[in-house]
C-alpha positions, 0 to 999 in steps of 0.5 A: 514281484509287484508287491516287492516293487511297491514295497521299495517305492513305499520305502523311498517315499517314506525316506523322501517324506522324512527328509522333506519334514526335516528340511521344513523343521530346520527352516522354521527353526532358523526363521524363529532364531532370526526372529528372536535375534531381531527382537533382542536387537530391537529391545536393545535399541529401544533401551539405549534410546530411552536411556539417552533421552533421560540424560 
């Protein structure tokens, strides 16, 4: 009986850990995507300003 309860608790803990890790990966991916978008916008702004300064 005790082994069955520990087995169920282990399975629930593994599922919880899986969803926690997946949530952290999604959060990190969203952060990196936003960082990339900001980098592209910054590069475009610098390019536009430098082209305006030349003319």
